[in-house]
N, C-alpha and C positions, 0 to 999 in steps of 0.2 A: 305728631307722631312721625318718626323717621322711617324711611323705606330701607330695609336692610337686605333685600333680595339681590341675587346675582343677575346681571344683565345677560342677555342672550350672547353678546360678544364675549363676555368673560367665560361663559360655559363653553363656547366653541374653541376658544384659545386653550382652555384647560384640556379639552378632549384632544386637540392636536398635539399638545405636549405629551399627554399620556400615551397616545398612539405611536408617537415617534420613539418614546422610551420602550414601549412594548415591542416594536419592530426591532430595536436593537437587541433586546433580550432574546427574541426569537432567532435572530441571525446568529448570535453566539451559541445558542443551544443546537441549532441546525449544523453549524460548523463542527461543534464538539461531537455530535453523533456521526458525522461523516468521517472525522479523523479516527474515532473509535472503531468504526466498521473497517476502515482501511487498515488500521493497525492489527485488527483481528485476522483479516485475510492474509496479511503479510506474515504474521506469526504462524498461522496454519501452514503456509507455504514453506516457511523455514523448517518447521518440524517434519513435514512430509519429505522435503528435499534432503534433509540431513539423514533421515532413515534410508532414503534411496542411495545416497552416497556411501553410507556405512555398509550396505549390502553389496555394493558394486565397486568398492575402492580398490580391490585387488585386480579387477579386470575393467579398467576404465575404457569405455567404448572409444572407437576412433573418432577423429574430428568430423564434425557435421558441417554441411554447407549451409544449412539453415536450421529451423526448428524441427526436431524429430519428436513425433508423438510417443507417449508412454502409455502403456495399458495399466493405468493406476487411477483410482478415484480421487486422489489428493493432488496430483500433479498432471498437468495437461501435456507439457512438452519440455524438452531440454535442448540445449545447443552447447557444443564443445569447440573451443579454439585452442590449439596447441601451438606454442611459440617456443623455439629453442632459445635458451638464455646464454649460450656461448660455451657452456661447460659440456663435457662429454656426456651425451645421452640424458641431459637434464632438460626438462621442458616446463614452461609455465602453462598451466592448464586453466583456462577460464571456463567454468562450468555454470551455465545460466539455466534457471528453471522458471517456468511460466505456468500460472493458473489464472484463467480469465484475463484480466488486465494487469495483474500483479506479477512483477519479475524480480527475482533475487539472484545474485551472482556469488559464486565462490571462486577463489583463486587457490590452486594447488600446485606445488612444485614437486616434480617427480622425475 
C-alpha cells in the first residue's frame, strides 16, 4: 500500500503561499478603500467650495496672508492670492479651500 498523505513540509509551504497571496489581496483592498475615501472627501470639498464661490463671486474677498477660517460646516478655511497679469486692472486670483487635510484650488481671472 502506498502512502498518499501530504508531509508537514508540504502543508507549511502551501500555507505560506496562501498567506502571501491573501496579504496581497488585503493590500489591494486596503489601498482601494483609502483612495475611495480620499476621492469622496475631495468631491465633497469641490461641491462645497463651488457653492461658496458662486455665492461670493461678485464680491471676492481681499487677499489673505494665510488661511482664513469660514463659518461653514463643509469648508474649514480659504486663502486668496491676487497676482496682476500685466493688463489694466486684471488679476489672476488663486482661491484655495481646505477641509481637514484635503486642499483644492481654483484660478479665476478678473
